[in-house]
Every structure is written in structure tokens, then in C-alpha cells.
Chimera marker file (.cmm) of the C-alpha trace (Angstrom):
<marker_set name="trace">
<marker id="1" x="-1.322" y="9.330" z="-4.977" r="1" g="1" b="0" radius="0.5"/>
<marker id="2" x="-4.049" y="8.685" z="-2.560" r="1" g="1" b="0" radius="0.5"/>
<marker id="3" x="-7.811" y="8.270" z="-3.153" r="1" g="1" b="0" radius="0.5"/>
<marker id="4" x="-10.371" y="9.634" z="-0.696" r="1" g="1" b="0" radius="0.5"/>
<marker id="5" x="-12.210" y="6.269" z="0.531" r="1" g="1" b="0" radius="0.5"/>
<marker id="6" x="-15.439" y="6.251" z="2.661" r="1" g="1" b="0" radius="0.5"/>
<marker id="7" x="-15.018" y="4.531" z="6.154" r="1" g="1" b="0" radius="0.5"/>
<marker id="8" x="-15.024" y="0.774" z="6.014" r="1" g="1" b="0" radius="0.5"/>
<marker id="9" x="-13.845" y="0.760" z="2.400" r="1" g="1" b="0" radius="0.5"/>
<marker id="10" x="-10.224" y="0.051" z="1.124" r="1" g="1" b="0" radius="0.5"/>
<marker id="11" x="-8.979" y="1.516" z="-1.889" r="1" g="1" b="0" radius="0.5"/>
<marker id="12" x="-6.467" y="0.306" z="-4.513" r="1" g="1" b="0" radius="0.5"/>
<marker id="13" x="-4.971" y="2.266" z="-7.388" r="1" g="1" b="0" radius="0.5"/>
<marker id="14" x="-4.727" y="0.747" z="-10.848" r="1" g="1" b="0" radius="0.5"/>
<marker id="15" x="-3.399" y="2.892" z="-13.414" r="1" g="1" b="0" radius="0.5"/>
<marker id="16" x="-5.409" y="6.065" z="-13.377" r="1" g="1" b="0" radius="0.5"/>
<marker id="17" x="-8.511" y="4.551" z="-11.767" r="1" g="1" b="0" radius="0.5"/>
<marker id="18" x="-9.486" y="3.774" z="-8.127" r="1" g="1" b="0" radius="0.5"/>
<marker id="19" x="-11.026" y="0.456" z="-7.204" r="1" g="1" b="0" radius="0.5"/>
<marker id="20" x="-12.906" y="0.055" z="-3.862" r="1" g="1" b="0" radius="0.5"/>
<marker id="21" x="-13.301" y="-3.131" z="-1.677" r="1" g="1" b="0" radius="0.5"/>
<marker id="22" x="-15.052" y="-3.813" z="1.571" r="1" g="1" b="0" radius="0.5"/>
<marker id="23" x="-13.668" y="-6.096" z="4.320" r="1" g="1" b="0" radius="0.5"/>
<marker id="24" x="-15.747" y="-8.269" z="6.442" r="1" g="1" b="0" radius="0.5"/>
<marker id="25" x="-13.278" y="-8.315" z="9.311" r="1" g="1" b="0" radius="0.5"/>
<marker id="26" x="-10.834" y="-5.672" z="10.544" r="1" g="1" b="0" radius="0.5"/>
<marker id="27" x="-7.830" y="-5.364" z="8.270" r="1" g="1" b="0" radius="0.5"/>
<marker id="28" x="-4.232" y="-4.400" z="9.039" r="1" g="1" b="0" radius="0.5"/>
<marker id="29" x="-2.170" y="-3.086" z="6.144" r="1" g="1" b="0" radius="0.5"/>
<marker id="30" x="1.068" y="-1.712" z="5.492" r="1" g="1" b="0" radius="0.5"/>
<marker id="31" x="2.070" y="0.822" z="2.750" r="1" g="1" b="0" radius="0.5"/>
<marker id="32" x="5.513" y="0.552" z="1.156" r="1" g="1" b="0" radius="0.5"/>
<marker id="33" x="7.493" y="2.835" z="-1.252" r="1" g="1" b="0" radius="0.5"/>
<marker id="34" x="7.638" y="0.632" z="-4.441" r="1" g="1" b="0" radius="0.5"/>
<marker id="35" x="10.710" y="2.162" z="-5.787" r="1" g="1" b="0" radius="0.5"/>
<marker id="36" x="12.529" y="1.421" z="-2.489" r="1" g="1" b="0" radius="0.5"/>
<marker id="37" x="11.229" y="-2.189" z="-2.507" r="1" g="1" b="0" radius="0.5"/>
<marker id="38" x="12.259" y="-2.723" z="-6.051" r="1" g="1" b="0" radius="0.5"/>
<marker id="39" x="15.764" y="-1.402" z="-5.308" r="1" g="1" b="0" radius="0.5"/>
<marker id="40" x="16.198" y="-3.808" z="-2.258" r="1" g="1" b="0" radius="0.5"/>
<marker id="41" x="14.996" y="-6.719" z="-4.330" r="1" g="1" b="0" radius="0.5"/>
<marker id="42" x="17.590" y="-5.772" z="-7.115" r="1" g="1" b="0" radius="0.5"/>
<marker id="43" x="20.248" y="-5.717" z="-4.384" r="1" g="1" b="0" radius="0.5"/>
<marker id="44" x="19.033" y="-8.884" z="-2.518" r="1" g="1" b="0" radius="0.5"/>
<marker id="45" x="17.953" y="-11.695" z="-4.829" r="1" g="1" b="0" radius="0.5"/>
<marker id="46" x="16.810" y="-13.874" z="-1.886" r="1" g="1" b="0" radius="0.5"/>
<marker id="47" x="14.483" y="-11.110" z="-0.611" r="1" g="1" b="0" radius="0.5"/>
<marker id="48" x="12.930" y="-10.463" z="-4.170" r="1" g="1" b="0" radius="0.5"/>
<marker id="49" x="12.357" y="-14.354" z="-4.571" r="1" g="1" b="0" radius="0.5"/>
<marker id="50" x="10.728" y="-14.552" z="-1.029" r="1" g="1" b="0" radius="0.5"/>
<marker id="51" x="8.633" y="-11.557" z="-1.941" r="1" g="1" b="0" radius="0.5"/>
<marker id="52" x="7.589" y="-12.743" z="-5.435" r="1" g="1" b="0" radius="0.5"/>
<marker id="53" x="6.843" y="-16.210" z="-3.920" r="1" g="1" b="0" radius="0.5"/>
<marker id="54" x="4.621" y="-14.969" z="-1.137" r="1" g="1" b="0" radius="0.5"/>
<marker id="55" x="2.758" y="-12.508" z="-3.480" r="1" g="1" b="0" radius="0.5"/>
<marker id="56" x="2.200" y="-15.346" z="-5.923" r="1" g="1" b="0" radius="0.5"/>
<marker id="57" x="0.851" y="-17.723" z="-3.256" r="1" g="1" b="0" radius="0.5"/>
<marker id="58" x="-1.531" y="-14.954" z="-1.985" r="1" g="1" b="0" radius="0.5"/>
<marker id="59" x="-2.722" y="-14.342" z="-5.515" r="1" g="1" b="0" radius="0.5"/>
<marker id="60" x="-3.277" y="-18.121" z="-6.024" r="1" g="1" b="0" radius="0.5"/>
<marker id="61" x="-5.273" y="-18.443" z="-2.740" r="1" g="1" b="0" radius="0.5"/>
<marker id="62" x="-7.416" y="-15.562" z="-3.679" r="1" g="1" b="0" radius="0.5"/>
<marker id="63" x="-7.947" y="-16.882" z="-7.190" r="1" g="1" b="0" radius="0.5"/>
<marker id="64" x="-9.070" y="-20.194" z="-5.817" r="1" g="1" b="0" radius="0.5"/>
<marker id="65" x="-11.320" y="-18.807" z="-3.196" r="1" g="1" b="0" radius="0.5"/>
<marker id="66" x="-13.053" y="-16.560" z="-6.116" r="1" g="1" b="0" radius="0.5"/>
<marker id="67" x="-13.425" y="-19.601" z="-8.303" r="1" g="1" b="0" radius="0.5"/>
<marker id="68" x="-15.058" y="-21.627" z="-5.439" r="1" g="1" b="0" radius="0.5"/>
<marker id="69" x="-17.453" y="-18.768" z="-4.648" r="1" g="1" b="0" radius="0.5"/>
<marker id="70" x="-18.517" y="-18.379" z="-8.326" r="1" g="1" b="0" radius="0.5"/>
<marker id="71" x="-19.044" y="-21.969" z="-8.656" r="1" g="1" b="0" radius="0.5"/>
<marker id="72" x="-21.111" y="-21.792" z="-5.570" r="1" g="1" b="0" radius="0.5"/>
<marker id="73" x="-23.132" y="-19.027" z="-6.990" r="1" g="1" b="0" radius="0.5"/>
<marker id="74" x="-23.485" y="-19.820" z="-10.647" r="1" g="1" b="0" radius="0.5"/>
<marker id="75" x="-22.162" y="-23.290" z="-11.156" r="1" g="1" b="0" radius="0.5"/>
<marker id="76" x="-24.466" y="-26.193" z="-12.112" r="1" g="1" b="0" radius="0.5"/>
<marker id="77" x="-26.208" y="-27.787" z="-9.056" r="1" g="1" b="0" radius="0.5"/>
<marker id="78" x="-25.388" y="-31.520" z="-8.575" r="1" g="1" b="0" radius="0.5"/>
<marker id="79" x="-22.539" y="-33.484" z="-10.062" r="1" g="1" b="0" radius="0.5"/>
<marker id="80" x="-21.413" y="-32.816" z="-13.636" r="1" g="1" b="0" radius="0.5"/>
<marker id="81" x="-21.675" y="-35.657" z="-16.093" r="1" g="1" b="0" radius="0.5"/>
<marker id="82" x="-19.827" y="-36.685" z="-19.304" r="1" g="1" b="0" radius="0.5"/>
<marker id="83" x="-16.703" y="-34.391" z="-18.799" r="1" g="1" b="0" radius="0.5"/>
<marker id="84" x="-13.559" y="-34.128" z="-16.913" r="1" g="1" b="0" radius="0.5"/>
<marker id="85" x="-13.207" y="-31.962" z="-13.728" r="1" g="1" b="0" radius="0.5"/>
<marker id="86" x="-12.166" y="-28.458" z="-14.420" r="1" g="1" b="0" radius="0.5"/>
<link id1="1" id2="2" r="1" g="1" b="0" radius="0.2"/>
<link id1="2" id2="3" r="1" g="1" b="0" radius="0.2"/>
<link id1="3" id2="4" r="1" g="1" b="0" radius="0.2"/>
<link id1="4" id2="5" r="1" g="1" b="0" radius="0.2"/>
<link id1="5" id2="6" r="1" g="1" b="0" radius="0.2"/>
<link id1="6" id2="7" r="1" g="1" b="0" radius="0.2"/>
<link id1="7" id2="8" r="1" g="1" b="0" radius="0.2"/>
<link id1="8" id2="9" r="1" g="1" b="0" radius="0.2"/>
<link id1="9" id2="10" r="1" g="1" b="0" radius="0.2"/>
<link id1="10" id2="11" r="1" g="1" b="0" radius="0.2"/>
<link id1="11" id2="12" r="1" g="1" b="0" radius="0.2"/>
<link id1="12" id2="13" r="1" g="1" b="0" radius="0.2"/>
<link id1="13" id2="14" r="1" g="1" b="0" radius="0.2"/>
<link id1="14" id2="15" r="1" g="1" b="0" radius="0.2"/>
<link id1="15" id2="16" r="1" g="1" b="0" radius="0.2"/>
<link id1="16" id2="17" r="1" g="1" b="0" radius="0.2"/>
<link id1="17" id2="18" r="1" g="1" b="0" radius="0.2"/>
<link id1="18" id2="19" r="1" g="1" b="0" radius="0.2"/>
<link id1="19" id2="20" r="1" g="1" b="0" radius="0.2"/>
<link id1="20" id2="21" r="1" g="1" b="0" radius="0.2"/>
<link id1="21" id2="22" r="1" g="1" b="0" radius="0.2"/>
<link id1="22" id2="23" r="1" g="1" b="0" radius="0.2"/>
<link id1="23" id2="24" r="1" g="1" b="0" radius="0.2"/>
<link id1="24" id2="25" r="1" g="1" b="0" radius="0.2"/>
<link id1="25" id2="26" r="1" g="1" b="0" radius="0.2"/>
<link id1="26" id2="27" r="1" g="1" b="0" radius="0.2"/>
<link id1="27" id2="28" r="1" g="1" b="0" radius="0.2"/>
<link id1="28" id2="29" r="1" g="1" b="0" radius="0.2"/>
<link id1="29" id2="30" r="1" g="1" b="0" radius="0.2"/>
<link id1="30" id2="31" r="1" g="1" b="0" radius="0.2"/>
<link id1="31" id2="32" r="1" g="1" b="0" radius="0.2"/>
<link id1="32" id2="33" r="1" g="1" b="0" radius="0.2"/>
<link id1="33" id2="34" r="1" g="1" b="0" radius="0.2"/>
<link id1="34" id2="35" r="1" g="1" b="0" radius="0.2"/>
<link id1="35" id2="36" r="1" g="1" b="0" radius="0.2"/>
<link id1="36" id2="37" r="1" g="1" b="0" radius="0.2"/>
<link id1="37" id2="38" r="1" g="1" b="0" radius="0.2"/>
<link id1="38" id2="39" r="1" g="1" b="0" radius="0.2"/>
<link id1="39" id2="40" r="1" g="1" b="0" radius="0.2"/>
<link id1="40" id2="41" r="1" g="1" b="0" radius="0.2"/>
<link id1="41" id2="42" r="1" g="1" b="0" radius="0.2"/>
<link id1="42" id2="43" r="1" g="1" b="0" radius="0.2"/>
<link id1="43" id2="44" r="1" g="1" b="0" radius="0.2"/>
<link id1="44" id2="45" r="1" g="1" b="0" radius="0.2"/>
<link id1="45" id2="46" r="1" g="1" b="0" radius="0.2"/>
<link id1="46" id2="47" r="1" g="1" b="0" radius="0.2"/>
<link id1="47" id2="48" r="1" g="1" b="0" radius="0.2"/>
<link id1="48" id2="49" r="1" g="1" b="0" radius="0.2"/>
<link id1="49" id2="50" r="1" g="1" b="0" radius="0.2"/>
<link id1="50" id2="51" r="1" g="1" b="0" radius="0.2"/>
<link id1="51" id2="52" r="1" g="1" b="0" radius="0.2"/>
<link id1="52" id2="53" r="1" g="1" b="0" radius="0.2"/>
<link id1="53" id2="54" r="1" g="1" b="0" radius="0.2"/>
<link id1="54" id2="55" r="1" g="1" b="0" radius="0.2"/>
<link id1="55" id2="56" r="1" g="1" b="0" radius="0.2"/>
<link id1="56" id2="57" r="1" g="1" b="0" radius="0.2"/>
<link id1="57" id2="58" r="1" g="1" b="0" radius="0.2"/>
<link id1="58" id2="59" r="1" g="1" b="0" radius="0.2"/>
<link id1="59" id2="60" r="1" g="1" b="0" radius="0.2"/>
<link id1="60" id2="61" r="1" g="1" b="0" radius="0.2"/>
<link id1="61" id2="62" r="1" g="1" b="0" radius="0.2"/>
<link id1="62" id2="63" r="1" g="1" b="0" radius="0.2"/>
<link id1="63" id2="64" r="1" g="1" b="0" radius="0.2"/>
<link id1="64" id2="65" r="1" g="1" b="0" radius="0.2"/>
<link id1="65" id2="66" r="1" g="1" b="0" radius="0.2"/>
<link id1="66" id2="67" r="1" g="1" b="0" radius="0.2"/>
<link id1="67" id2="68" r="1" g="1" b="0" radius="0.2"/>
<link id1="68" id2="69" r="1" g="1" b="0" radius="0.2"/>
<link id1="69" id2="70" r="1" g="1" b="0" radius="0.2"/>
<link id1="70" id2="71" r="1" g="1" b="0" radius="0.2"/>
<link id1="71" id2="72" r="1" g="1" b="0" radius="0.2"/>
<link id1="72" id2="73" r="1" g="1" b="0" radius="0.2"/>
<link id1="73" id2="74" r="1" g="1" b="0" radius="0.2"/>
<link id1="74" id2="75" r="1" g="1" b="0" radius="0.2"/>
<link id1="75" id2="76" r="1" g="1" b="0" radius="0.2"/>
<link id1="76" id2="77" r="1" g="1" b="0" radius="0.2"/>
<link id1="77" id2="78" r="1" g="1" b="0" radius="0.2"/>
<link id1="78" id2="79" r="1" g="1" b="0" radius="0.2"/>
<link id1="79" id2="80" r="1" g="1" b="0" radius="0.2"/>
<link id1="80" id2="81" r="1" g="1" b="0" radius="0.2"/>
<link id1="81" id2="82" r="1" g="1" b="0" radius="0.2"/>
<link id1="82" id2="83" r="1" g="1" b="0" radius="0.2"/>
<link id1="83" id2="84" r="1" g="1" b="0" radius="0.2"/>
<link id1="84" id2="85" r="1" g="1" b="0" radius="0.2"/>
<link id1="85" id2="86" r="1" g="1" b="0" radius="0.2"/>
</marker_set>
């Protein structure tokens, strides 16, 4: 299942919807057959662990970058008082 995406946009499928994104820099991406990857991970536990670790680290990096960006845009200006750091 592929979506028609305009030039300069990337598309991701989530359920029945299509989500778009724009990249600031050129992007290189690979597409894998999910069922084949799951089968390989079921056979080779070390591969599965490596893949999950890599994906989890990437998600964590992106969440930290998103949090920082949101704090830059919408966070309080100046130091916070009377509370612990988030």
C-alpha cells in the first residue's frame, strides 16, 4: 500500500490514514517487507534485539528533540522557580 505524495514530502502509513512530513535536508530511506523482517527476527534473536535497540534509540532521540523544540517555542522564558526540573 503506497500513498501518492507530492515532491519534497515523505509519507508514512498509520492504520488507514496517511501522514506527511517534510525534510529539511536530502533523505535516504529504505523500504523493507515487514513480514520478512519479523520472520528474520524470530529466527535470529540477536538481530531482533539489535533492531529493537536501534529503533528505541532513534525514537528516544526524536522525542528529546521534539521536547526541546516545544520548550523553545512554548516554554516559560527564563529560569523556573519553586519546582524540580522536568
